[in-house]
C-alpha positions as CSV (number, residue, x, y, z in Angstrom):
1,M,0.1,0.0,-0.3
2,K,1.4,3.2,-1.1
3,I,0.4,5.9,2.2
4,I,0.7,9.7,1.2
5,I,0.8,12.3,4.0
6,H,-0.7,15.8,2.9
7,A,-0.1,19.2,5.0
8,P,0.2,22.4,4.8
9,W,3.2,21.7,7.8
10,E,6.7,19.3,8.1
11,V,5.3,16.2,9.2
12,N,7.7,14.8,11.8
13,T,9.0,11.6,11.8
14,L,7.0,10.3,14.7
15,M,3.6,11.3,13.1
16,Q,4.8,9.9,10.2
17,E,5.3,6.5,11.5
18,L,2.4,6.7,13.3
19,I,0.5,7.8,10.3
20,E,2.2,4.4,8.7
21,Q,1.1,2.1,11.4
22,K,-2.6,2.8,11.7
23,M,-2.6,2.5,7.9
24,E,-1.3,-1.0,8.1
25,K,-3.4,-1.9,10.4
26,L,-6.3,-1.5,8.2
27,L,-5.2,-4.5,5.5
28,K,-6.3,-7.1,8.2
29,Y,-9.4,-5.4,6.9
30,E,-8.9,-5.3,3.8
31,S,-6.0,-6.8,1.7
32,H,-6.6,-4.6,-1.5
33,I,-5.5,-1.1,-0.3
34,Q,-3.4,0.3,-3.2
35,K,-3.5,3.4,-1.6
36,A,-3.8,5.8,1.5
37,D,-4.1,9.8,1.2
38,V,-4.2,11.4,4.7
39,Y,-4.4,14.7,4.6
40,L,-3.6,16.7,8.0
41,K,-5.1,20.0,8.1
42,N,-5.6,23.1,10.5
43,G,-9.3,24.0,11.8
44,E,-11.2,27.1,9.9
45,G,-12.9,29.7,11.2
46,E,-14.1,29.3,14.9
47,S,-12.3,26.0,15.6
48,I,-8.8,27.1,14.5
49,A,-7.1,25.6,17.3
50,D,-8.6,22.2,16.3
51,K,-7.1,19.7,13.7
52,N,-8.6,17.5,10.8
53,V,-7.1,14.3,9.5
54,E,-9.2,13.1,6.5
55,I,-8.4,9.6,5.3
56,R,-9.1,8.9,1.4
57,L,-8.4,4.8,0.3
58,K,-8.3,3.4,-2.4
59,T,-9.2,-0.4,-3.0
60,N,-9.5,-2.7,-6.2
61,Y,-13.6,-2.3,-5.5
62,N,-14.0,1.3,-4.2
63,E,-12.8,4.3,-2.3
64,I,-13.0,4.6,1.3
65,F,-13.6,8.3,2.9
66,A,-13.3,9.5,6.4
67,Q,-12.6,12.2,8.5
68,D,-12.4,13.8,12.2
69,T,-11.7,16.8,14.0
70,A,-10.3,17.3,17.6
71,A,-8.2,19.6,19.7
72,E,-5.1,16.9,19.2
73,L,-4.0,15.6,15.5
74,E,-3.1,11.7,17.2
75,V,-7.3,11.7,18.7
76,A,-8.1,13.0,15.0
77,L,-6.1,10.3,13.4
78,A,-7.4,7.7,15.4
79,E,-11.1,8.5,15.3
80,A,-10.7,8.6,11.5
81,V,-8.8,6.0,11.3
82,A,-11.7,4.0,13.5
83,K,-14.8,5.3,11.0
84,A,-12.5,4.0,7.9
85,K,-12.1,0.5,9.9
86,R,-16.0,0.5,10.2
87,Q,-16.5,1.5,6.8
88,L,-14.4,-1.7,5.7
89,I,-15.7,-4.4,7.9
90,K,-19.2,-3.3,6.7
91,R,-18.4,-3.4,2.9
92,K,-16.3,-7.0,3.8
93,Q,-20.0,-7.8,5.0
94,K,-21.8,-6.6,2.7
95,L,-19.5,-8.5,0.1
96,Q,-19.3,-11.9,2.2
97,A,-23.3,-12.2,2.1
98,H,-23.4,-11.8,-1.5
99,H,-21.2,-14.8,-2.1
C-alpha cells in the first residue's frame, strides 16, 4: 500500500510513523488497499485550534473516505482510522453476504 501524507506543515518522523502504523493495520480488514491519502489540516473559522484529519483509501473495488476533527492531531487520526475501519468491515460483510 502506498501512503501519501498531505499537510501544510512539515510532518515529523514520529507522526509519520504513527500514520503508517495505523494505515498498515487497516490491511487486516481489506488486503486490497492500493493507496492511502492522509490529509492533515488546521481547523478553520472558530475552531482554528482544532486539527482535521481526512483519510481517503483506494481499494480494488471502491474508495473509502473518513474524517475527524479534534483538539489533538493524534486523537483526530485515531477517530478517522476507526471510522475507516468500520466502513471496511461493513463493506467486507456486504461482499460476504452476496457470496
